[in-house]
Residue, then its C-alpha position, 0 to 999 in steps of 0.5 A: x335395369x330389369x337385369x339389375x332388379x333380378x339380381x337384387x331379388x335373387x340376392x334378397x331371397x338368398x339372404x332370407x332363405x339363409x336367415x330362415x335356415x339358420x334360425x331353424x338350425x339354431x332352435x332347440x325344437x321345430x318351429x312353425x311358420x308364424x314362429x319363424x316369421x316372428x324370430x326372423x322379422x319376415x312378413x307372413x307372406x314372405x315366410x309362406x313363400x320361403x317355406x314352400x320353397x324349402x318344402x318343395x326342395x325337401x329341405x324341411x318337412x311338416x310335422x303333425x299339427x300342434x293343438x292350441x289351447x285357445x282359439x285359432x288353428x293348430x300350428x304346423x311345425x317345420x323340421x329339417x327332413x332327414x335322408x336328402x341333403x348331405x355333406x361328406x366329411x373326409x379325414x387323413x390322419x396319422x392313424x388312418x383315414x375315412x369318411x362320414x356322410x351327415x344329413x341336414x337333420x343331423x343323422x349319420x347316413x354312412x361312415x367308415x374309418x380305416x385304422x392304419x398307420x399313415x406315417x411314411x405313406x406318400x400323399x399319392x397313396x393316401x389320396x388314392x386310398x381315400x378315393x377308392x373308399x369314396x367312389x362306392x359311397x358316392x354311387x350309393x348316395x346317387x342311387x338313393x337320391x341323396x343330394x351332395x351339397x359339398x365335402x370337407x377334408x380334415x388334415x393335421x397341418x397348415x393349409x393356405x388359400x391360394x389366389x386362384x382358389x386352390x389350396x396348398x398344404x404347407x406342412x403336416x409334420x406328423x405325416x411328413x408332408x409339405x408344400x402339397x397342391x391339394x387340387x391335383x388329387x382326383x377325389x378333391x376335384x370330383x367332390x369340389x372338396x375344401x380342406x381345413x386344419x383338423x382342429x378347426x373342423x373339430x371346433x366347428x363340430x362343437x358349434x350348435x346348429x352350424x349346418x345340421x340340427x342342434x343336438x340335445x347335448x354336445x359338451x358338459x361342464x366338468x367343473x359343475x357336475x355332481x359326483x353322480x353325473x361324473x360316475x354315469x356313463x349313460x346320461x347326456x348332460x344339458x347342453x352348455x354351449x350356445x350358437x353364439x358362444x366363444x370358446x378355445x377348442x383344444x384338439x388332442x390327438x397324435x398332435x395337439x391342435x387348437x381353434x378359437x371360436x368367437x361368438x359362434x364364428x371360427x377365427x382364422x387369423x390374417x393368413x388362416x393359421x390361427x390356433x396352433x396351440x400344439x406348437x406353443x413352446x412350454x419349454x424352450x429347452x425341451x425335446x425337439x418336435x417334428x416341426x423343428x422347434x423345441x418344447x412344443x406342447x404336443x411333445x408332452x400332451x400328444x398321444x404319441x408322446x404320452x404313450x411313449x412316456x408311459x412306457x407302452x409303445x415307442x416310435x411309429x407304433x405309439x400313434x395307434x389309437x388302441x393304446x389310449x385305453x391301456x394308457x387310461x387303465x394304467x393311469x387309473x391303476x396308479x402306474x408310476x410312469x403313466x401317472x408321471x406322463x399325464x402329470x407332465x402333460x397337464x402342466x404343459x397343457x395348463x401353461x399353454x391354455x392359460x397363456x391363450x386365455x390371457x391373450x384372447x380373453x375367453x372364459x371357456x375351454x372345450x377339450x376334445x380328442x383322446x383326452x376326453x376318454x380319460x373322463x371328467x376328472x382329468x378335465x377338472x384337474x386341468x381347470x384347477x391348474x389353469x386358474x392360478x395362471x389366468x390374470x383375470x381369474x377373479x373377473x369370470x368363471x372359467x369353464x372347462x368343457x369335455x366334448x361329448x362326441x368322442x368319435x372323430x369330431x374333425x371328421x364330423x366337422x368336415x361334413x358340416x363344413x361341406x353342408x354349410x354351403x346350403x345354409x350360406x348360398x341356398x339359391x345355388x342348390x334349390x329349384x325355385 
């Protein structure tokens, strides 16, 4: 009986800590103990105990007291403490590999990306390079007394969860890898890293307050911005995604990926493979994709094919990110081949996106990856092409949002994925 009571108490405390952390993460500003107690429904005594645990473990810190206009003592806001609890995000993509380290306050501690064509690179060589890159990072974090909560790895492929808890990469066509046991790599075992599809992790990076402080802005509604807003490169728009929003995320990279978030939670499907919009065929007689099928969306809207169709580069050379700027510049200059390539890509994207909207009943698209580099005009054009094909277009206002974080959202989502463990199971990490 005492043992059972102890387990129940631990579970209850773990739940309460998780609720407090989630509430603080999703808040747009620091919160006092009284505000947290009111928002969570916890008693003031319980809230005091939980906040002491979080303060002692350096998860949160007290800010300067806020002066009150009426009677009573000034309230002391609690905020996440930077420079202590971190998650490590890793990524292997066709155009390189790298890492980022993010703390729970939302600050980037360390990061590095190696630009390199990974086409034809063996899994052993790729993971060995990633391992070599991470070892000094881990040593630095340990020396500076950072606490690594967990690590995530973004890969451009289908990843299956095995019954023994390990993971297997079933296929990554753009890397030429298949049937790969991810647990056999030292860096994965050492960091206890969990891998996921890059589009899923990029979508996670868009959810405000998922595992680090809610930023002031993440995405912007290109359909409702003024001309001045669209012309400004320095202003940050108001945040338009809330922690409970539903949206279809479309990841544009060498390939095209997708992810569906319903009410703030990623929808994985029965087998974990949901969201593969890049391999939806928009033309059954179209060009053959690396996956073996024909007319896949990424054969029109992926970076490799757009660069190739615009006549800029061909073959494996076309995957390099440096060609995106040239593609953008040619399109803006009304180069015939660039304009035609992007027009074809817009039509293909509109076909796939409208079908997804009709199936999922979602009214928001978040456009991420290199398409965001083309600015709000391209996203607005996509919205114009999608709307006529949405069956319920008169019942809701379709939003097309442009991701404001252009640099490697999947990498940042992978770090958040690792850091999320502290939010879900705080008792596994905190000293009580």
